[in-house]
DRENPA-3360 file (N, C-alpha, C; in nm, 2 decimals, always signed):
BEGIN
1 = XXXXXXXX = -0.20/+1.60/-2.74/-0.11/+1.60/-2.84/-0.17/+1.63/-2.98 ~ -0.10/+1.59/-3.09/-0.16/+1.62/-3.22/-0.29/+1.56/-3.25 ~ -0.31/+1.43/-3.21/-0.44/+1.37/-3.24/-0.55/+1.43/-3.16 ~ -0.53/+1.49/-3.05/-0.63/+1.56/-2.97/-0.66/+1.69/-3.04 ~ -0.56/+1.76/-3.09/-0.58/+1.89/-3.16/-0.63/+1.88/-3.30 ~ -0.62/+1.76/-3.36/-0.65/+1.74/-3.50/-0.79/+1.79/-3.54 ~ -0.89/+1.75/-3.47/-1.03/+1.79/-3.51/-1.04/+1.95/-3.52 ~ -0.98/+2.02/-3.43/-0.99/+2.17/-3.44/-0.91/+2.22/-3.56;
9 = XXXXXXXX = -0.79/+2.16/-3.58/-0.70/+2.20/-3.69/-0.77/+2.17/-3.82 ~ -0.84/+2.05/-3.83/-0.91/+2.01/-3.95/-1.02/+2.11/-3.98 ~ -1.10/+2.15/-3.88/-1.21/+2.24/-3.90/-1.16/+2.37/-3.95 ~ -1.05/+2.43/-3.89/-1.00/+2.56/-3.93/-0.95/+2.55/-4.07 ~ -0.88/+2.44/-4.11/-0.83/+2.43/-4.24/-0.94/+2.42/-4.34 ~ -1.04/+2.34/-4.31/-1.16/+2.32/-4.41/-1.24/+2.45/-4.42 ~ -1.25/+2.53/-4.31/-1.32/+2.66/-4.32/-1.25/+2.75/-4.42 ~ -1.12/+2.76/-4.41/-1.04/+2.84/-4.50/-1.05/+2.79/-4.64;
17 = XXXXXXXX = -1.02/+2.66/-4.66/-1.01/+2.60/-4.79/-1.15/+2.61/-4.86 ~ -1.26/+2.59/-4.79/-1.39/+2.59/-4.85/-1.43/+2.73/-4.90 ~ -1.36/+2.84/-4.87/-1.39/+2.97/-4.91/-1.37/+2.98/-5.06 ~ -1.28/+2.90/-5.12/-1.25/+2.91/-5.26/-1.27/+2.78/-5.34 ~ -1.30/+2.67/-5.27/-1.32/+2.54/-5.33/-1.43/+2.46/-5.26 ~ -1.48/+2.36/-5.34/-1.57/+2.27/-5.29/-1.49/+2.16/-5.22 ~ -1.52/+2.12/-5.10/-1.44/+2.02/-5.03/-1.51/+1.89/-5.02 ~ -1.64/+1.88/-5.06/-1.71/+1.75/-5.06/-1.81/+1.75/-5.18;
25 = XXXXXXXX = -1.84/+1.63/-5.22/-1.94/+1.62/-5.32/-2.08/+1.62/-5.26 ~ -2.18/+1.67/-5.34/-2.32/+1.68/-5.28/-2.38/+1.54/-5.27 ~ -2.47/+1.52/-5.18/-2.54/+1.40/-5.16/-2.60/+1.36/-5.30 ~ -2.59/+1.23/-5.33/-2.64/+1.18/-5.46/-2.54/+1.19/-5.57 ~ -2.42/+1.24/-5.54/-2.32/+1.26/-5.65/-2.29/+1.13/-5.71 ~ -2.28/+1.12/-5.84/-2.24/+1.00/-5.91/-2.09/+1.02/-5.95 ~ -2.00/+0.94/-5.89/-1.86/+0.95/-5.92/-1.83/+0.93/-6.07 ~ -1.71/+0.98/-6.10/-1.66/+0.96/-6.24/-1.66/+0.81/-6.27;
33 = XXXXXXXX = -1.69/+0.78/-6.40/-1.70/+0.64/-6.44/-1.58/+0.59/-6.51 ~ -1.47/+0.67/-6.50/-1.35/+0.63/-6.57/-1.25/+0.55/-6.48 ~ -1.29/+0.50/-6.37/-1.21/+0.42/-6.28/-1.08/+0.49/-6.23 ~ -1.08/+0.62/-6.23/-0.97/+0.70/-6.18/-0.97/+0.69/-6.03 ~ -0.86/+0.65/-5.97/-0.85/+0.64/-5.82/-0.83/+0.77/-5.75 ~ -0.89/+0.88/-5.79/-0.88/+1.01/-5.72/-0.95/+1.00/-5.59 ~ -0.89/+1.04/-5.48/-0.95/+1.03/-5.35/-1.08/+1.12/-5.34 ~ -1.08/+1.24/-5.40/-1.19/+1.33/-5.38/-1.31/+1.29/-5.47;
41 = XXXXXXXX = -1.29/+1.22/-5.57/-1.40/+1.19/-5.66/-1.50/+1.08/-5.61 ~ -1.46/+1.01/-5.51/-1.54/+0.90/-5.46/-1.60/+0.92/-5.32 ~ -1.59/+1.04/-5.27/-1.64/+1.06/-5.13/-1.74/+1.18/-5.13 ~ -1.83/+1.17/-5.03/-1.92/+1.29/-5.01/-1.88/+1.37/-4.88 ~ -1.77/+1.34/-4.82/-1.72/+1.42/-4.71/-1.57/+1.46/-4.74 ~ -1.51/+1.52/-4.64/-1.37/+1.57/-4.67/-1.26/+1.48/-4.62 ~ -1.29/+1.36/-4.58/-1.18/+1.27/-4.54/-1.07/+1.26/-4.64 ~ -1.10/+1.27/-4.77/-1.00/+1.26/-4.87/-0.88/+1.36/-4.85;
49 = XXXXXXXX = -0.92/+1.48/-4.79/-0.81/+1.58/-4.77/-0.72/+1.54/-4.66 ~ -0.76/+1.45/-4.58/-0.68/+1.42/-4.46/-0.64/+1.27/-4.45 ~ -0.64/+1.20/-4.56/-0.62/+1.06/-4.56/-0.49/+1.02/-4.49 ~ -0.38/+1.09/-4.51/-0.26/+1.05/-4.44/-0.26/+1.09/-4.29 ~ -0.32/+1.20/-4.26/-0.32/+1.24/-4.11/-0.42/+1.15/-4.04 ~ -0.53/+1.11/-4.10/-0.62/+1.01/-4.03/-0.55/+0.88/-4.00 ~ -0.48/+0.83/-4.10/-0.41/+0.70/-4.09/-0.30/+0.72/-3.98 ~ -0.23/+0.83/-3.98/-0.12/+0.85/-3.88/-0.18/+0.86/-3.74;
57 = XXXXXXXX = -0.29/+0.93/-3.73/-0.36/+0.93/-3.59/-0.40/+0.80/-3.55 ~ -0.45/+0.71/-3.63/-0.49/+0.58/-3.60/-0.37/+0.50/-3.55 ~ -0.26/+0.51/-3.63/-0.14/+0.43/-3.59/-0.08/+0.48/-3.45 ~ -0.08/+0.61/-3.43/-0.03/+0.67/-3.31/-0.12/+0.62/-3.19 ~ -0.25/+0.62/-3.21/-0.33/+0.58/-3.10/-0.32/+0.43/-3.07 ~ -0.30/+0.34/-3.17/-0.28/+0.20/-3.15/-0.14/+0.18/-3.09 ~ -0.04/+0.26/-3.13/+0.09/+0.24/-3.07/+0.10/+0.27/-2.93 ~ +0.02/+0.37/-2.88/+0.02/+0.41/-2.74/-0.06/+0.32/-2.65;
65 = X = -0.13/+0.22/-2.71/-0.21/+0.13/-2.62/-0.12/+0.04/-2.54;
% end
């Protein structure tokens, strides 16, 4: 189902998106010091782009147990 297909969908989306934008911060990145709760400014990976899908997948997997 969706949670099984999600890793491949995520990879394809990030491959396309990264052609025109940075999707992660470089290692050693110092986040903004203005306490702005932006998802992208505090991570060094791309989970910020999928925060809702990751939470949904977790809930679906727990629901199916």
